[in-house]
VEXKE-803457 format. One record per residue: x, y, z of N, C-alpha, C, O in turn. Coordinates in steps of 0.02 Angstrom, whole numbers, plus 50000, padded with zeros to 5 digits. Atoms other than C-alpha are relative to their C-alpha. Example, Ala and Ser with C-alpha at 12.3 -4.5 7.8 and 13.67 -1.06 7.14 Angstrom:
500454994150000506154977550390500455006050000500975005950033
499584994149997506844994750357499615005550037499865011050045
This chain:
500014994150044537036569854985500695000249972501194999550007
499314998250028538436572854863500115007449999499655011450003
499954992850001539306589254855499685004449969499635010049992
500344995350034538366596654732499305002050033499105007750044
500614998849966536706593454813500075004650072499695009250090
499934994449947537406601054974500115006549980499865010950016
499824993550013538036615854887499345003549984499235009150006
500664996950010536246619054820499605001150071499385006650086
500284999649945535506615154983500125006550052499705009850081
499744994049950536566628155085499705005849952499395010049984
500154992950037536136642154936499114999550019498835004650039
500864999949998534086636854949500015002750087499645007550099
500094999149926534336638155158500185007550003499885010750047
499924991549997534976657255130499405003550010499395008650045
500594996549987533216661555121499785003050077499405007550093
500124999349926533306660255313500245006450039500045007750096
499494996449976534476674055342499505006050027499005008450000
500424994349968533836687155461499424997750047499065001950074
500505003349959532686676155558500274998850070500875000050081
499685000749930532806671655751500024993950017499684989849986
499995007149985533296656355840499505001150063499465005850103
500494999849934531936651155962499994992550020499984988149977
500105005749954531836636656089500684994749976500634988949954
499245003050024533746631456051500134995250069500404997350120
499815004849947533846615856165500624997150006500824994149956
499425002550000535526610856240499984994050047499864994650107
500145006549950535496592556308500574999450045501145000850029
499585000449944536286589256469500524994849990501044995450023
499495005850006537266573056412500465002649951500924998749939
499524998350053538206583056276500345007550039500255012950011
499684994849977539206595456394500565003249937500515009049918
499484997950044540626597556269499745004249926499365001849883
500214994650056540376611756140499234998449980499094998249920
500735000850012538416608356153499874995349936499484996449890
500115005150055538556593456043499234997350007498934997350060
500725000849995536776587455990500154992749977500614990649941
500155006250018536226570455981499874998149923499555001949888
500155001050066536186562155815499374996649984499354990549975
500625000849997534446561355797499625002749935499915006649897
500354998750062533046563055658499745007350013499575010949965
500394993749979532366578655751500575004450018500915002050063
499564994449961533576594055786499495005150016499115007949977
500504996249963532616603855907500145009249989500375013150031
499904991850014532636622555820499435001949968499174998149928
500574996350047531276633555753500325006650001500655009150047
499834991750022531626650655675499235004249984498745002449952
500644994449997530326666155695500285004749960500895004349950
499894992450031530436682355601499815004950048499825010650024
500264994949959529816692155751500324998950064500045001350112
499715000949937530966686855888500155008150036500345012950002
499874994449970531156700856017500875000150017501285004249994
499255001049972532886695256102500314994549983500834993050013
499765005650016533186679756016500715001349956500835006549926
499394999050054534876677055920499854999349922499534994549902
500154999150056534786681655745500414997449949501024998149955
499565004350046535346671055586500225004649961499835007949927
499424996050035536806680655510500024997849930499865001249881
499785002750069537306668855373499844993550003499814990650057
500125008850007536926650455313500674999349949500605001749893
499535001850027538666645155251500064992649979499624988749996
499795006850014539516628955177500775000349991501075005049967
499415001550019541186621355175500114993049992500114989450042
500035007450013541366604555098499404997950005498955000149969
500585002849978540066594355175499695003350058499215000350084
500064997649937539866605655321499405005049979499495008149927
500564993450012538196618055318500065001750064500014997450108
499964995749956538426632755446499395004350004499125007049956
500564994849989537066642555524500325005050053500415003150111
499564996049961537966657255597499485005850038499255010750008
500414995549963536926666255726500395005650035501005005450036
499564994649965537396682455826500424997550066500964999750087
499745002349949537656672055973500304993250017500474990950072
499675007649996538296654355921499944999349920499645002749879
500055002950080538636644555753499904992550010500264989150048
500245006549990537706627655731500324997449936500255000649885
499655003150052538746616155615499564992449984499464988050026
500225006350019537866602155514500574996749963500924999849923
499495004450036539036588055456499494994949950499204990049973
500475003550052538016581155296500334992849987500934992449974
499775006150029538216563055258499604998049948499195001949925
500455002150055537456551755124499445000750001499195002949949
500674999249997535756551755188499685004450031499075004750033
500194993449969535696567355279499515005449957499515006549896
500284993950037534576581555244499705005150051499495003250105
500464994749960533796598655312499405000649976499355002749919
500614997050023532076600755296499685006750037499735007950097
500364994749972531106616355322499345000449992499084998649940
500794999350013529356619555343499625007550031499885010050081
500454995149970528086634455383499374998250019498995002550043
500585000549994526656625455400500004993250059500134987650037
499995005049952526546614255568499614994349984499724988650004
500505006250014525086604355493500334995649948500074990149939
499745005650053526206595855354500554997550053500984995150017
499615004849957527296587955498499704993750023499144993450047
500225006149977527126570955536500564995250032500994992349998
499505003349963528126562355669499844993750030499414993950074
500095005949990528146544255695500624995950027501144994250000
499205004449963529316534755824500615003649992501155000849984
499444994849988530376550955832500345000849917500875003449899
499634998150080530586550655632499545004949969498945004849979
500394995150029530036564755532499894997649921500324996049880
500175001850072529126560855374499475005649972499165009650007
500434994850039528136571155252500065006450020499565009850034
499844992049996529096588255280500015002749946500375000449901
500004996350064528746599755154500685005750003500765009150053
499494996350008530436609955088499675008050005499095009149988
500194993650010530236628055100499985004049933500475005049896
500154996550078529616636854947499965007949990500095010949938
500124992750007529246654954990500265003750073500195001850131
499794995949940530026668755097499375000050059498795001350046
500534999849959529146667155268499805006950020500195011650013
500104994649987528126680355330500055003150073500034998450113
499804997349937528426690955492499664995850059499954995150112
500355004149945527176680155595500074992049992499794987950029
499865007050017527766663655520500544996850052501094998950071
499385004149957528606650855629500244994549965499854989949952
499745004150049529866640855523500364993850047500814994650088
499695005749970530256623655585500614997649965500644998049904
499365001650054532036617055534500144993450042500214993450103
499825007049969532396596755557500654999149955500785000749897
499355004450034534036588255530499814993349989499664989650036
500215007950014533636572055452500764995849992501194997149951
499445003450004534976559455490499794991450021499994988550072
500215007749976534166540655487500444995550007500314990950046
499525005850001535716530555460500545002550061500924998350085
499674998449943536596542255604500725000349981501184999050020
499264998650046538116545555486500195008350016500775010250023
499834992349994537946565555511500225001650080500384997750124
499974997449925538146575955667499755006949989499705009649934
500104992550003537626593455719500285003850070500165001550126
499694997549941538476603955840499875007850015499705011649970
500074992949994538356620955923500665002550041500984999550083
499364998349961539746632855970499965006649999499825009549948
500134993449982539746649856058500385004649943500845002549906
499694995350061540186665355940500745001150026500915001650084
499324999749981542006666955927500414994350000501004994349983
499645005650007542446650455940500004996349944499504996149908
499915003350072543106639955796499804993250010500124989750049
500195007049997542116623655772500694995749979501124996949936
499525005050023543216608055781500034996249942500494992749924
500045002750063542606602655627500535002049955500734998049912
499664996150047543756615055540500694999150018501175001649989
499084998549976545386611655638500244993549953500844993249967
499855004050043545666596855511499955001049925500344998349886
500334999850078544856601755342500515005449962500765010449987
499574997750054545876607155186499545006349983499135008850022
500294995650027545276620555063499384997049968499384991049955
500495002450024543566619554992500065000649919500335006049903
499904997950066543566618554794499745005449968500035007049916
500174995350024542646631954758500225006850033500125012250005
499664993349958543486644954888500495002849939500724998949898
499694995750052544406657954773500884997550031501364997449991
499345001149974546006653054887500254992249977500814989949990
499775006050026545916635454799500394999649938500124997449887
499505000550051547406636554686500534995349977500624990150008
499475004950026548776628054593500515002050064500754997250095
499584999349943549886637154735499764998050057500224996650096
500245004049942548876630454873500124991850006500294988650056
499935007050020548946613254805500774998150011500964993250043
499245002450011550906613854772500205002350077500734999950098
499604998249941551186622054949499804993550057500124991450106
500125006749943550206606755035500214994349975500034989550008
499695004850028551186594454915500815000550054501094996450090
499294998649960552826602354993499944997750076500354993850099
500125001849936552126600755170499984992350002500354989850044
500075007649998551746582155145500694997249990500874992850029
499355001950011553456579155080500425002150055500814998050078
499464998349941554396588055216499784995350067500204994350111
500165003949948553356576755340500144992349968499904987850002
499845005350011553946562155248499314995649952499304989649938
500635003350019552206558455168499965000149920499605004349893
500214999250074552346554554973499494995049975499604989249956
500645003550004550596549554948499954998949911500295002449874
500185000550071549966543454765499295006250007498915007650054
500354994250005548946557854700499274999450016499025004750034
500695002349982547156550054731500045000250076499625003750105
500045000349927547486547554904500135007050040499845008750092
499874992049983548216566054929499385003649981499105006550027
500604995050004546726574954845499484998150051499185002650080
500605002749965545446562854946500195001050080499794999550124
499924997949931546346568655108499535006150021499465011149986
500404993549981545146580255210500375004950020500115010550024
499664995549979546606588855269500265004349945500555009549960
499624997450062547146593555074499315003449968499315009549960
500654998250031545306595454997499414998250053499404992450075
500555000349958543756597355111499454996449970499084998949928
500495004150034542666582955074499774998349940499174997949928
499965000950066542996579054898499644992549973499854987049991
500275006850004541846565554825500394996449959500754999349918
499715005450040542516550154749499955000149922500424999349882
499994999050063541766552354592500325005449963500585004349909
499674994650025542406570054563500764998549991501084999349939
499245001450001544166565054613500294995649939500804996949908
499865004650050544146550354490499855003549932500245001649888
500064997150056543496560954345500565007349984500785008949929
499484996050007544676575454380500634997649970500845000049918
499505004650025546116563854356500064997949937500564997949902
499965002850081545626556954198500005007549952500305007849898
500014993750045545276575954130500715002650005500985005849959
499284997249995546976579954193500634995349963501214997149952
499635005050030547726564654113500524998750060501114999650043
499625001649944548536560254281499864992550017499274991250027
500175006149958548646541954343499624999850070499825004750102
500305000049904547716539854528500754997250026500894999850080
499535004049972549376529254561500705006150013501105006350060
499444994650006550586544354520500195003350072499785005650112
499774998249927551606549054673500045008650007500225011749956
500084991950002551456568454721500675002749992500735008649974
499424997050011553256570054714500295000349920500815002949899
500034999650070553066567554534499755007149962499965009649909
500474993850028551956582654503500405005350002500845006250043
499584993350024552626598454433499335004750008498805002450028
500404994349999551646615154425499434998749946498845000249955
500385000650058550946610354260499464994350011498894995549992
500295003349979550276594754323499375001450050498804999250045
500524998149946549396602054477499415005849974498845006549997
500424995250017548686616554379499414996749957498844998849965
500385002950030547856604854259499454996950041498864997250024
500545003649957547056594454412499605005650038499025004250053
500404996549967546486609354499499445003049966498875004249987
500654997250050545626616554344499474993949993498864994449997
500685005250008544816599054317499604998250061499054995750051
500445000949935544146597154494499425005650000498835004350014
500384995549996543436613854482499394999049939498815000749951
500475000750067542526609754299499574995050025498974996050012
500315006249991541936592754368499445003050049498855003050032
500484997049948541096601054525499545004049981499025004450013
500484994850022540246613854430499524996549956498914997149961
500455004850039539636601654302499414996850045498824997550032
500585003649949538686591254451499615004250017499025002350018
500304994649966538106607654521499435001849945498845002249964
500344998450056537316611854361499484995349983498904997249974
500525004250015536486595554322499614998350056499054995950045
500475000449943535846594354503499505004950004498925003450020
500484993450004535096612954485499434997249939498824997449943
500505000750067534306607654316499494993450017498914993249995
500405006249984533606590854380499405002250035498924998550025
500484997549969532396601354489499445001649959498885001949985
500474998150049531476605954328499754994249957499294994649916
500165005850046531486588154255499484995150033499444994450094
500485006549977530116573654270500514994750025500584992150080
499465006649983531486560854257500635002650007500915006149965
499384998149978532976563454345500614997349955500604991649934
499335001250041534696563054249500544995850047500694998150102
499495003049963535966550854314500625004350001500835007149950
499394994949995537476560554377500544996549977501074999549976
499455001650023538546547854305500145001449923500664999849894
499944999350064538166553254133500505006749995500615008949938
499544994050013539376568754164500724996649995501204999749972
499295002549984540866556854195500074995049949499664990749932
499805004250047541916549254069500244993450019500264988749979
499635007449967542706534854182499634997050043499464991150037
500405002349959541716534654330499474995749986499044997749946
500585003550014540526519854334499944995849937499474992049923
500175002450063540986514754160500694995049995501114996249952
499615006050012542126499054183499884996149937499284995049927
500005004650058542336488554025499785004649935499775001949880
500234995750055541726504253912500715002249976501235001150007
499414999250027542946511153789500075008250018499625012350021
499834992349984543816527853833499865005049950500185004749897
500184994350045543056543453747500515004449969500375008849928
499554996350041544726549953701500494994649956500674995649898
499565004750057545796534753636499694993649989500004989449957
500185006450017544626520153634500274993450050500034987850054
499825006949951545536508953761499444998950051498935002250059
500655003649958544516499553884500135003450072500705003850094
499994997349920544126507954069500084994250031499834988950013
499875004949952544726498354203499815002950065499815009150073
500224997649938544136499254381500534996650067500574990550074
499495002149962545506497754523499745001850069499245005350072
500194999449931545336498254713500535003550029501085000750028
499614995849969546206512254802499725002250057499155004750058
500284999149926546046514454987499264999050003498805002950018
500795002849982544516503954987499505003949955498925003249974
500434995250047543676516354843500114998149932500664999349907
500135000950070543216510754670500345006849964500195012749973
499544994150048544456521254549499964997449937500224992049923
500105002050072543976520554371500515004349955500475010349967
499574997750027545406525354248500074997549926499794992349908
499855002350068546006524254064500844997850013501245002050033
499275001749981547726515054084500495003049938501105003349949
499794997050058548156523353901500135007550023500725009050028
500174993849987547706541353948500365003450064500695008650062
499844999049945548096541654125500664998150031500764993050065
499195002349996550116543054141500175005050058499755008550087
499744994449963551266553554249500055005649972500315010150006
500084995250028551016565654120499535003949985499015000649979
500654997049994549786578954101499765001549924500145004449885
500265000950070548626577253934500135007349972500225012350007
499894993150032548856591253810499465004550006498925001750003
500584996349989547716606153834499524999649953498935000349971
500645001350049546756603353671499644994850017499254993449971
500425006049995545936588653738499675001550068499344996950093
500304999149945545366597253895499285004249987499255010249974
500644997950003543446599253885499715003750059499175002050083
500234996649946543286611954023499545006049980499305009650024
């Protein structure tokens, strides 16, 4: 799942707020932080009429993490490319084959008081993870994560402070590597990073020591704009028969060999930190593009 899909999934799952946790199984082979095995089935069911069961207070998100905050514990789901959280109130719709859940319907209505709601963490490639923590304990997943793009604290001032810290540690990274570092920005998609740098007119190879407040301000603004565009596209796709390719909102990402929409130069692809990075060598320099060309 990309960041936009995870954002919308966490919003949809908020419908479960106020429900109760039932049959919360802790596996004996995972004593540390009650970590769960990376399986197709996450053994949790929710009910709306639990007498003494923990109550689901809030469904939250931070980057690629989806959090279920109960009155007694916090469950953290780390979402990966093919992971998903499925919910159904109809056990007849469940079909389990060789420990794999297939045919699970998404929750489409507010559960009734007597409904039992089944929650499944789908992780076929075993790239995700699910862990549980006692109330008051800070999940280890947050110990190394930076700010989320849509957080109100994700500002020019925040990025400037992170650059200062990096330079004091002797780490003068290129800007693409810097914003892809999870310690700077929580789980940034490669496509969003690539497009944001193009909109801001900054080369991915530009070193962070070269960036001033104007550069950083343009970059922060462009990251927020691209992320919100992706969210709106995914949201609108729920109402379309034919899905829109996410690449349609990108001016450079996946467009190697095409003309730049701004200057007609040819878009090139480079490999940076093992990731495909698309750029216009004419538009993206160490200077911020003029405000008039910002299509935010």
